[in-house]
MARDRENLO-331322 format. One record per atom (N, C-alpha, C): residue in three letters; chain; residue number from 1; atom name; x, y, z negated. Coordinates in nm, 2 decimals, padded with zeros to 4 digits. Each point is the difference from the previous one (the first is absolute). Example, Ala and Ser with C-alpha at 12.3 -4.5 7.8 and 13.67 -1.06 7.14 Angstrom:
<recs>
{ALA,A,1,N,{01.32,-00.57,-00.78}} {ALA,A,1,CA,{-00.09,00.12,00.00}} {ALA,A,1,C,{00.09,00.12,00.00}} {SER,A,2,N,{-00.04,00.11,00.07}} {SER,A,2,CA,{00.09,00.11,00.00}} {SER,A,2,C,{-00.08,00.11,-00.08}} 
</recs>
This chain:
<recs>
{MET,A,1,N,{04.58,03.74,-15.77}} {MET,A,1,CA,{-00.14,00.04,00.00}} {MET,A,1,C,{-00.02,00.14,00.05}} {ALA,A,2,N,{-00.11,00.02,00.06}} {ALA,A,2,CA,{-00.03,00.14,00.04}} {ALA,A,2,C,{-00.03,00.09,-00.11}} {ALA,A,3,N,{00.03,00.13,00.02}} {ALA,A,3,CA,{-00.02,00.10,-00.11}} {ALA,A,3,C,{-00.14,00.00,-00.05}} {ALA,A,4,N,{-00.10,-00.01,00.09}} {ALA,A,4,CA,{-00.14,00.01,-00.04}} {ALA,A,4,C,{-00.03,-00.12,-00.09}} {THR,A,5,N,{00.05,-00.12,00.03}} {THR,A,5,CA,{-00.02,-00.12,-00.08}} {THR,A,5,C,{00.06,00.02,-00.14}} {ILE,A,6,N,{00.12,00.05,-00.01}} {ILE,A,6,CA,{00.06,00.02,-00.13}} {ILE,A,6,C,{-00.08,00.11,-00.08}} {ASP,A,7,N,{-00.04,00.11,00.07}} {ASP,A,7,CA,{-00.08,00.10,-00.07}} {ASP,A,7,C,{-00.13,-00.06,-00.05}} {GLY,A,8,N,{-00.06,-00.09,00.08}} {GLY,A,8,CA,{-00.12,-00.07,-00.04}} {GLY,A,8,C,{00.02,-00.09,-00.12}} {MET,A,9,N,{00.11,-00.07,00.00}} {MET,A,9,CA,{00.04,-00.09,-00.11}} {MET,A,9,C,{00.02,00.08,-00.13}} {LYS,A,10,N,{00.06,00.12,00.01}} {LYS,A,10,CA,{00.01,00.09,-00.12}} {LYS,A,10,C,{-00.13,00.03,-00.06}} {LYS,A,11,N,{-00.10,00.03,00.09}} {LYS,A,11,CA,{-00.13,00.03,-00.05}} {LYS,A,11,C,{-00.06,-00.13,-00.07}} {VAL,A,12,N,{00.02,-00.11,00.06}} {VAL,A,12,CA,{-00.05,-00.13,-00.06}} {VAL,A,12,C,{00.07,-00.02,-00.13}} {PHE,A,13,N,{00.13,00.02,-00.01}} {PHE,A,13,CA,{00.07,-00.01,-00.12}} {PHE,A,13,C,{-00.06,00.09,-00.11}} {ALA,A,14,N,{-00.03,00.12,00.03}} {ALA,A,14,CA,{-00.05,00.10,-00.09}} {ALA,A,14,C,{-00.14,-00.05,-00.05}} {GLY,A,15,N,{-00.08,-00.05,00.09}} {GLY,A,15,CA,{-00.13,-00.05,-00.04}} {GLY,A,15,C,{00.01,-00.12,-00.09}} {LEU,A,16,N,{00.09,-00.09,00.03}} {LEU,A,16,CA,{00.02,-00.12,-00.08}} {LEU,A,16,C,{00.05,00.04,-00.14}} {ALA,A,17,N,{00.09,00.10,-00.01}} {ALA,A,17,CA,{00.04,00.05,-00.13}} {ALA,A,17,C,{-00.11,00.05,-00.08}} {ALA,A,18,N,{-00.09,00.08,00.06}} {ALA,A,18,CA,{-00.11,00.05,-00.07}} {ALA,A,18,C,{-00.09,-00.11,-00.05}} {LEU,A,19,N,{-00.03,-00.10,00.09}} {LEU,A,19,CA,{-00.08,-00.11,-00.04}} {LEU,A,19,C,{00.06,-00.08,-00.12}} {LEU,A,20,N,{00.13,-00.01,00.00}} {LEU,A,20,CA,{00.07,-00.07,-00.11}} {LEU,A,20,C,{-00.02,00.08,-00.13}} {LEU,A,21,N,{00.01,00.13,00.01}} {LEU,A,21,CA,{-00.02,00.08,-00.12}} {LEU,A,21,C,{-00.14,-00.02,-00.05}} {PHE,A,22,N,{-00.10,00.00,00.08}} {PHE,A,22,CA,{-00.14,-00.03,-00.04}} {PHE,A,22,C,{-00.01,-00.13,-00.07}} {ALA,A,23,N,{00.07,-00.10,00.06}} {ALA,A,23,CA,{00.00,-00.14,-00.06}} {ALA,A,23,C,{00.06,00.00,-00.14}} {VAL,A,24,N,{00.10,00.08,-00.02}} {VAL,A,24,CA,{00.07,00.01,-00.13}} {VAL,A,24,C,{-00.09,00.07,-00.10}} {VAL,A,25,N,{-00.07,00.10,00.04}} {VAL,A,25,CA,{-00.10,00.07,-00.09}} {VAL,A,25,C,{-00.11,-00.09,-00.04}} {THR,A,26,N,{-00.05,-00.08,00.10}} {THR,A,26,CA,{-00.10,-00.10,-00.03}} {THR,A,26,C,{00.05,-00.10,-00.09}} {GLN,A,27,N,{00.13,-00.04,00.00}} {GLN,A,27,CA,{00.06,-00.09,-00.09}} {GLN,A,27,C,{-00.01,00.04,-00.14}} {PHE,A,28,N,{00.03,00.13,-00.02}} {PHE,A,28,CA,{-00.02,00.06,-00.14}} {PHE,A,28,C,{-00.14,-00.02,-00.05}} {TYR,A,29,N,{-00.10,00.03,00.09}} {TYR,A,29,CA,{-00.14,-00.02,-00.04}} {TYR,A,29,C,{-00.03,-00.14,-00.04}} {LEU,A,30,N,{00.05,-00.09,00.08}} {LEU,A,30,CA,{-00.02,-00.15,-00.03}} {LEU,A,30,C,{00.06,-00.04,-00.13}} {ALA,A,31,N,{00.12,00.06,-00.03}} {ALA,A,31,CA,{00.07,-00.04,-00.12}} {ALA,A,31,C,{-00.08,00.05,-00.12}} {ALA,A,32,N,{-00.05,00.13,00.01}} {ALA,A,32,CA,{-00.08,00.05,-00.11}} {ALA,A,32,C,{-00.13,-00.08,-00.01}} {SER,A,33,N,{-00.06,-00.03,00.11}} {SER,A,33,CA,{-00.13,-00.08,00.00}} {SER,A,33,C,{00.02,-00.14,-00.07}} {GLY,A,34,N,{00.12,-00.06,00.04}} {GLY,A,34,CA,{00.03,-00.13,-00.06}} {GLY,A,34,C,{00.03,00.01,-00.15}} {ALA,A,35,N,{00.06,00.11,-00.04}} {ALA,A,35,CA,{00.03,00.02,-00.15}} {ALA,A,35,C,{-00.12,00.01,-00.08}} {PHE,A,36,N,{-00.11,00.06,00.05}} {PHE,A,36,CA,{-00.12,00.02,-00.08}} {PHE,A,36,C,{-00.11,-00.10,00.03}} {ASP,A,37,N,{00.03,-00.10,00.08}} {ASP,A,37,CA,{-00.09,-00.10,00.03}} {ASP,A,37,C,{-00.01,-00.10,-00.11}} {THR,A,38,N,{-00.12,-00.05,-00.03}} {THR,A,38,CA,{-00.02,-00.10,-00.11}} {THR,A,38,C,{00.03,-00.14,00.04}} {ALA,A,39,N,{00.02,-00.02,00.13}} {ALA,A,39,CA,{00.04,-00.14,00.05}} {ALA,A,39,C,{00.14,-00.03,-00.04}} {PRO,A,40,N,{00.03,-00.13,00.00}} {PRO,A,40,CA,{00.14,-00.04,-00.03}} {PRO,A,40,C,{00.10,00.07,00.09}} {ALA,A,41,N,{00.12,00.02,-00.05}} {ALA,A,41,CA,{00.10,00.08,00.07}} {ALA,A,41,C,{00.03,-00.05,00.14}} {GLU,A,42,N,{00.01,-00.14,00.02}} {GLU,A,42,CA,{00.03,-00.06,00.13}} {GLU,A,42,C,{-00.11,00.04,00.10}} {GLU,A,43,N,{-00.12,00.01,-00.05}} {GLU,A,43,CA,{-00.11,00.03,00.09}} {GLU,A,43,C,{-00.01,00.15,00.03}} {SER,A,44,N,{00.01,00.08,-00.11}} {SER,A,44,CA,{-00.02,00.14,00.02}} {SER,A,44,C,{00.11,00.07,00.08}} {PHE,A,45,N,{00.12,-00.05,00.00}} {PHE,A,45,CA,{00.11,00.06,00.07}} {PHE,A,45,C,{00.03,-00.06,00.14}} {GLN,A,46,N,{-00.09,-00.10,00.04}} {GLN,A,46,CA,{00.02,-00.06,00.13}} {GLN,A,46,C,{-00.01,00.10,00.12}} {PRO,A,47,N,{-00.09,00.09,00.00}} {PRO,A,47,CA,{00.00,00.10,00.11}} {PRO,A,47,C,{00.13,00.09,00.00}} {HIS,A,48,N,{00.05,00.03,-00.12}} {HIS,A,48,CA,{00.13,00.07,-00.01}} {HIS,A,48,C,{00.12,-00.08,00.05}} {ARG,A,49,N,{00.00,-00.13,-00.03}} {ARG,A,49,CA,{00.11,-00.08,00.05}} {ARG,A,49,C,{-00.01,-00.02,00.15}} {ALA,A,50,N,{-00.12,-00.02,00.05}} {ALA,A,50,CA,{-00.02,-00.02,00.15}} {ALA,A,50,C,{00.04,00.12,00.08}} {LEU,A,51,N,{-00.04,00.12,-00.05}} {LEU,A,51,CA,{00.04,00.12,00.07}} {LEU,A,51,C,{00.15,00.03,-00.01}} {GLY,A,52,N,{00.06,-00.04,-00.12}} {GLY,A,52,CA,{00.15,00.01,-00.01}} {GLY,A,52,C,{00.07,-00.08,00.10}} {ASN,A,53,N,{-00.05,-00.12,00.03}} {ASN,A,53,CA,{00.06,-00.09,00.10}} {ASN,A,53,C,{-00.01,00.07,00.14}} {ALA,A,54,N,{-00.12,00.06,00.03}} {ALA,A,54,CA,{-00.02,00.06,00.12}} {ALA,A,54,C,{00.09,00.13,00.02}} {ILE,A,55,N,{00.02,00.07,-00.11}} {ILE,A,55,CA,{00.08,00.12,00.00}} {ILE,A,55,C,{00.15,-00.04,00.03}} {LEU,A,56,N,{00.04,-00.12,-00.05}} {LEU,A,56,CA,{00.14,-00.04,00.03}} {LEU,A,56,C,{00.01,-00.03,00.15}} {LEU,A,57,N,{-00.09,-00.07,00.06}} {LEU,A,57,CA,{00.00,-00.02,00.14}} {LEU,A,57,C,{-00.01,00.13,00.08}} {PHE,A,58,N,{-00.08,00.09,-00.04}} {PHE,A,58,CA,{-00.02,00.12,00.06}} {PHE,A,58,C,{00.13,00.09,00.00}} {ALA,A,59,N,{00.07,-00.01,-00.12}} {ALA,A,59,CA,{00.13,00.08,-00.01}} {ALA,A,59,C,{00.10,-00.06,00.10}} {VAL,A,60,N,{00.00,-00.13,00.02}} {VAL,A,60,CA,{00.10,-00.06,00.09}} {VAL,A,60,C,{-00.04,00.05,00.15}} {VAL,A,61,N,{-00.13,00.00,00.03}} {VAL,A,61,CA,{-00.04,00.04,00.13}} {VAL,A,61,C,{00.03,00.15,00.02}} {LEU,A,62,N,{-00.01,00.08,-00.11}} {LEU,A,62,CA,{00.03,00.14,00.01}} {LEU,A,62,C,{00.15,00.02,00.03}} {THR,A,63,N,{00.08,-00.08,-00.06}} {THR,A,63,CA,{00.15,00.00,00.02}} {THR,A,63,C,{00.03,-00.03,00.15}} {VAL,A,64,N,{-00.06,-00.10,00.05}} {VAL,A,64,CA,{00.02,-00.04,00.14}} {VAL,A,64,C,{-00.05,00.11,00.09}} {ALA,A,65,N,{-00.12,00.06,-00.03}} {ALA,A,65,CA,{-00.05,00.11,00.08}} {ALA,A,65,C,{00.09,00.12,00.00}} {ALA,A,66,N,{00.06,00.03,-00.11}} {ALA,A,66,CA,{00.10,00.11,-00.01}} {ALA,A,66,C,{00.12,-00.02,00.09}} {ALA,A,67,N,{00.05,-00.13,00.00}} {ALA,A,67,CA,{00.11,-00.03,00.09}} {ALA,A,67,C,{-00.04,00.01,00.15}} {ILE,A,68,N,{-00.12,-00.05,00.03}} {ILE,A,68,CA,{-00.04,00.01,00.14}} {ILE,A,68,C,{-00.03,00.14,00.04}} {ALA,A,69,N,{-00.05,00.09,-00.09}} {ALA,A,69,CA,{-00.02,00.14,00.03}} {ALA,A,69,C,{00.12,00.08,00.01}} {ARG,A,70,N,{00.11,-00.06,-00.04}} {ARG,A,70,CA,{00.13,00.07,00.00}} {ARG,A,70,C,{00.00,00.13,-00.09}} {VAL,A,71,N,{-00.06,-00.01,-00.11}} {VAL,A,71,CA,{00.01,00.11,-00.10}} {VAL,A,71,C,{00.13,00.00,-00.06}} {ARG,A,72,N,{00.03,00.10,-00.08}} {ARG,A,72,CA,{00.12,00.02,-00.07}} {ARG,A,72,C,{00.03,-00.13,-00.09}} {GLY,A,73,N,{00.13,-00.03,-00.01}} {GLY,A,73,CA,{00.04,-00.11,-00.08}} {GLY,A,73,C,{-00.06,00.01,-00.15}} {ARG,A,74,N,{-00.01,00.12,-00.05}} {ARG,A,74,CA,{-00.05,00.02,-00.13}} {ARG,A,74,C,{-00.14,-00.05,-00.02}} {LEU,A,75,N,{-00.08,00.03,00.10}} {LEU,A,75,CA,{-00.14,-00.05,00.00}} {LEU,A,75,C,{-00.01,-00.15,00.01}} {ILE,A,76,N,{00.09,-00.06,00.08}} {ILE,A,76,CA,{00.00,-00.14,00.01}} {ILE,A,76,C,{00.04,-00.06,-00.13}} {GLY,A,77,N,{00.10,00.06,-00.06}} {GLY,A,77,CA,{00.05,-00.05,-00.13}} {GLY,A,77,C,{-00.10,00.01,-00.11}} {LEU,A,78,N,{-00.07,00.12,00.00}} {LEU,A,78,CA,{-00.11,00.02,-00.10}} {LEU,A,78,C,{-00.11,-00.11,00.02}} {SER,A,79,N,{-00.03,-00.03,00.12}} {SER,A,79,CA,{-00.11,-00.10,00.03}} {SER,A,79,C,{00.05,-00.13,-00.05}} {GLY,A,80,N,{00.12,-00.04,00.02}} {GLY,A,80,CA,{00.06,-00.12,-00.06}} {GLY,A,80,C,{00.00,00.00,-00.15}} {LEU,A,81,N,{00.03,00.11,-00.05}} {LEU,A,81,CA,{00.00,00.02,-00.15}} {LEU,A,81,C,{-00.14,-00.03,-00.06}} {VAL,A,82,N,{-00.10,00.04,00.07}} {VAL,A,82,CA,{-00.14,-00.03,-00.05}} {VAL,A,82,C,{-00.02,-00.15,-00.01}} {ALA,A,83,N,{00.04,-00.07,00.11}} {ALA,A,83,CA,{-00.01,-00.15,00.00}} {ALA,A,83,C,{00.07,-00.06,-00.12}} {GLY,A,84,N,{00.12,00.05,-00.03}} {GLY,A,84,CA,{00.08,-00.05,-00.11}} {GLY,A,84,C,{-00.07,00.03,-00.13}} {LEU,A,85,N,{-00.05,00.12,-00.02}} {LEU,A,85,CA,{-00.07,00.04,-00.12}} {LEU,A,85,C,{-00.12,-00.08,-00.02}} {VAL,A,86,N,{-00.07,-00.03,00.10}} {VAL,A,86,CA,{-00.12,-00.08,-00.01}} {VAL,A,86,C,{00.03,-00.14,-00.04}} {LEU,A,87,N,{00.11,-00.06,00.05}} {LEU,A,87,CA,{00.05,-00.13,-00.04}} {LEU,A,87,C,{00.04,00.01,-00.15}} {LEU,A,88,N,{00.06,00.11,-00.04}} {LEU,A,88,CA,{00.04,00.02,-00.14}} {LEU,A,88,C,{-00.13,-00.01,-00.10}} {GLN,A,89,N,{-00.11,00.04,00.05}} {GLN,A,89,CA,{-00.12,-00.01,-00.08}} {GLN,A,89,C,{-00.03,-00.14,-00.04}} {SER,A,90,N,{00.02,-00.10,00.09}} {SER,A,90,CA,{-00.02,-00.14,-00.04}} {SER,A,90,C,{00.10,-00.05,-00.10}} {VAL,A,91,N,{00.12,00.05,00.02}} {VAL,A,91,CA,{00.11,-00.04,-00.09}} {VAL,A,91,C,{-00.03,00.05,-00.14}} {ILE,A,92,N,{-00.04,00.13,-00.01}} {ILE,A,92,CA,{-00.03,00.06,-00.13}} {ILE,A,92,C,{-00.12,-00.09,-00.07}} {ARG,A,93,N,{-00.10,-00.03,00.08}} {ARG,A,93,CA,{-00.11,-00.08,-00.06}} {ARG,A,93,C,{00.05,-00.13,-00.05}} {GLU,A,94,N,{00.08,-00.07,00.08}} {GLU,A,94,CA,{00.05,-00.13,-00.05}} {GLU,A,94,C,{00.09,00.01,-00.12}} {VAL,A,95,N,{00.09,00.10,00.00}} {VAL,A,95,CA,{00.09,00.02,-00.12}} {VAL,A,95,C,{-00.08,00.03,-00.12}} {ALA,A,96,N,{-00.11,00.08,00.01}} {ALA,A,96,CA,{-00.08,00.04,-00.11}} {ALA,A,96,C,{-00.07,-00.13,-00.05}} {THR,A,97,N,{-00.05,-00.08,00.09}} {THR,A,97,CA,{-00.07,-00.12,-00.04}} {THR,A,97,C,{00.10,-00.10,-00.08}} {VAL,A,98,N,{00.12,-00.01,00.05}} {VAL,A,98,CA,{00.10,-00.08,-00.06}} {VAL,A,98,C,{00.03,00.05,-00.14}} {ALA,A,99,N,{00.01,00.13,-00.01}} {ALA,A,99,CA,{00.03,00.07,-00.13}} {ALA,A,99,C,{-00.11,-00.02,-00.10}} {GLY,A,100,N,{-00.12,-00.03,00.04}} {GLY,A,100,CA,{-00.11,-00.02,-00.08}} {GLY,A,100,C,{-00.11,00.10,00.03}} {ALA,A,101,N,{-00.11,-00.05,00.06}} {ALA,A,101,CA,{-00.10,00.09,00.05}} {ALA,A,101,C,{-00.06,00.09,-00.11}} {GLY,A,102,N,{-00.01,-00.05,-00.12}} {GLY,A,102,CA,{-00.06,00.08,-00.11}} {GLY,A,102,C,{00.11,00.06,-00.09}} {SER,A,103,N,{00.12,-00.02,00.02}} {SER,A,103,CA,{00.11,00.05,-00.08}} {SER,A,103,C,{00.03,00.15,00.03}} {ARG,A,104,N,{00.07,00.06,-00.10}} {ARG,A,104,CA,{00.05,00.14,00.02}} {ARG,A,104,C,{00.09,00.01,00.12}} {ALA,A,105,N,{00.09,-00.10,00.01}} {ALA,A,105,CA,{00.09,00.00,00.12}} {ALA,A,105,C,{-00.07,-00.01,00.13}} {GLY,A,106,N,{-00.10,-00.09,00.00}} {GLY,A,106,CA,{-00.08,-00.03,00.12}} {GLY,A,106,C,{-00.07,00.13,00.04}} {HIS,A,107,N,{-00.06,00.07,-00.10}} {HIS,A,107,CA,{-00.08,00.12,00.03}} {HIS,A,107,C,{00.10,00.11,00.05}} {PHE,A,108,N,{00.11,00.01,-00.06}} {PHE,A,108,CA,{00.10,00.10,00.04}} {PHE,A,108,C,{00.04,-00.02,00.15}} {ILE,A,109,N,{00.04,-00.13,00.03}} {ILE,A,109,CA,{00.04,-00.03,00.13}} {ILE,A,109,C,{-00.11,00.02,00.10}} {PHE,A,110,N,{-00.12,-00.04,-00.04}} {PHE,A,110,CA,{-00.11,00.01,00.09}} {PHE,A,110,C,{-00.04,00.15,00.03}} {GLY,A,111,N,{00.03,00.08,-00.10}} {GLY,A,111,CA,{-00.02,00.15,00.02}} {GLY,A,111,C,{00.09,00.05,00.12}} {LEU,A,112,N,{00.11,-00.07,00.02}} {LEU,A,112,CA,{00.08,00.04,00.12}} {LEU,A,112,C,{-00.07,-00.02,00.13}} {HIS,A,113,N,{-00.09,-00.09,00.00}} {HIS,A,113,CA,{-00.08,-00.03,00.12}} {HIS,A,113,C,{-00.08,00.12,00.04}} {ALA,A,114,N,{-00.06,00.07,-00.10}} {ALA,A,114,CA,{-00.07,00.13,00.03}} {ALA,A,114,C,{00.10,00.11,00.05}} {VAL,A,115,N,{00.11,00.01,-00.07}} {VAL,A,115,CA,{00.10,00.10,00.04}} {VAL,A,115,C,{00.05,-00.02,00.14}} {ASN,A,116,N,{00.03,-00.13,00.03}} {ASN,A,116,CA,{00.05,-00.03,00.13}} {ASN,A,116,C,{-00.11,00.03,00.11}} {GLY,A,117,N,{-00.13,-00.02,-00.04}} {GLY,A,117,CA,{-00.11,00.03,00.09}} {GLY,A,117,C,{00.00,00.15,00.03}} {LEU,A,118,N,{00.03,00.08,-00.10}} {LEU,A,118,CA,{00.00,00.15,00.02}} {LEU,A,118,C,{00.12,00.03,00.10}} {VAL,A,119,N,{00.11,-00.07,-00.02}} {VAL,A,119,CA,{00.12,00.03,00.09}} {VAL,A,119,C,{-00.04,-00.04,00.14}} {ILE,A,120,N,{-00.07,-00.11,00.02}} {ILE,A,120,CA,{-00.04,-00.05,00.13}} {ILE,A,120,C,{-00.09,00.11,00.06}} {ALA,A,121,N,{-00.09,00.05,-00.07}} {ALA,A,121,CA,{-00.09,00.11,00.05}} {ALA,A,121,C,{00.08,00.12,00.04}} {GLY,A,122,N,{00.09,00.04,-00.08}} {GLY,A,122,CA,{00.09,00.11,00.03}} {GLY,A,122,C,{00.08,-00.01,00.12}} {VAL,A,123,N,{00.06,-00.12,00.02}} {VAL,A,123,CA,{00.08,-00.02,00.12}} {VAL,A,123,C,{-00.09,00.00,00.12}} {ILE,A,124,N,{-00.11,-00.07,-00.01}} {ILE,A,124,CA,{-00.09,00.00,00.12}} {ILE,A,124,C,{-00.05,00.15,00.03}} {GLY,A,125,N,{-00.02,00.08,-00.10}} {GLY,A,125,CA,{-00.04,00.14,00.02}} {GLY,A,125,C,{00.11,00.07,00.07}} {MET,A,126,N,{00.12,-00.02,-00.03}} {MET,A,126,CA,{00.11,00.06,00.07}} {MET,A,126,C,{00.00,-00.05,00.15}} {ILE,A,127,N,{-00.02,-00.13,00.02}} {ILE,A,127,CA,{00.00,-00.05,00.14}} {ILE,A,127,C,{-00.12,00.07,00.08}} {VAL,A,128,N,{-00.11,00.01,-00.07}} {VAL,A,128,CA,{-00.12,00.06,00.07}} {VAL,A,128,C,{00.03,00.14,00.04}} {ARG,A,129,N,{00.05,00.08,-00.09}} {ARG,A,129,CA,{00.03,00.14,00.03}} {ARG,A,129,C,{00.10,00.01,00.11}} {GLU,A,130,N,{00.11,-00.07,-00.01}} {GLU,A,130,CA,{00.10,00.01,00.11}} {GLU,A,130,C,{-00.04,-00.06,00.13}} {SER,A,131,N,{-00.08,-00.11,00.00}} {SER,A,131,CA,{-00.04,-00.06,00.12}} {SER,A,131,C,{-00.10,00.09,00.08}} {TRP,A,132,N,{-00.09,00.07,-00.08}} {TRP,A,132,CA,{-00.09,00.09,00.07}} {TRP,A,132,C,{00.08,00.12,00.06}} {ARG,A,133,N,{00.10,00.04,-00.07}} {ARG,A,133,CA,{00.09,00.11,00.06}} {ARG,A,133,C,{00.06,-00.05,00.13}} {VAL,A,134,N,{00.06,-00.12,-00.01}} {VAL,A,134,CA,{00.07,-00.06,00.12}} {VAL,A,134,C,{-00.10,-00.02,00.11}} {ALA,A,135,N,{-00.12,-00.05,-00.03}} {ALA,A,135,CA,{-00.10,-00.02,00.11}} {ALA,A,135,C,{-00.05,00.13,00.06}} {ARG,A,136,N,{00.00,00.11,-00.07}} {ARG,A,136,CA,{-00.04,00.13,00.05}} {ARG,A,136,C,{00.11,00.06,00.09}} {VAL,A,137,N,{00.12,-00.02,-00.05}} {VAL,A,137,CA,{00.11,00.06,00.08}} {VAL,A,137,C,{00.04,-00.08,00.12}} {GLY,A,138,N,{-00.02,-00.13,-00.01}} {GLY,A,138,CA,{00.03,-00.09,00.12}} {GLY,A,138,C,{00.14,-00.04,00.00}} {ARG,A,139,N,{00.05,-00.02,00.12}} {ARG,A,139,CA,{00.14,-00.05,00.02}} {ARG,A,139,C,{00.11,00.08,-00.06}} {THR,A,140,N,{-00.02,00.13,-00.02}} {THR,A,140,CA,{00.11,00.08,-00.04}} {THR,A,140,C,{00.04,-00.03,-00.15}} {ALA,A,141,N,{-00.09,-00.06,-00.07}} {ALA,A,141,CA,{00.03,-00.03,-00.15}} {ALA,A,141,C,{00.06,-00.13,-00.02}} {SER,A,142,N,{00.02,-00.08,00.10}} {SER,A,142,CA,{00.05,-00.14,-00.03}} {SER,A,142,C,{00.15,00.00,-00.01}} 
</recs>
């Protein structure tokens, strides 16, 4: 690929990373909104679940974009890590449900869902910071 195309892809990657961070912040809002909604849990958390699925797809797209942009392997790996952590969110939810949605064990396990969400936000924050630096510097940073 031409250098200009790769530099352009690095900018696209940085923009996608920022957009993903915005989606994750929105996800926290939807989780809080669902928690305080008076509707049944299945209904009140539907927007949270739908955005979670979109975030998973978006994280995979971000990983592919990182590879196409030829950014450092660390950034590609962190992007893939986000996809894995988002998948872990569903696993945590299912394990908590099996442990008993209203039980102490279920609540403890489900609390890990929030902690994992914070880890996801932190990793994406690292990606955003580094991707903007790489996009500004251009080819010399890859």
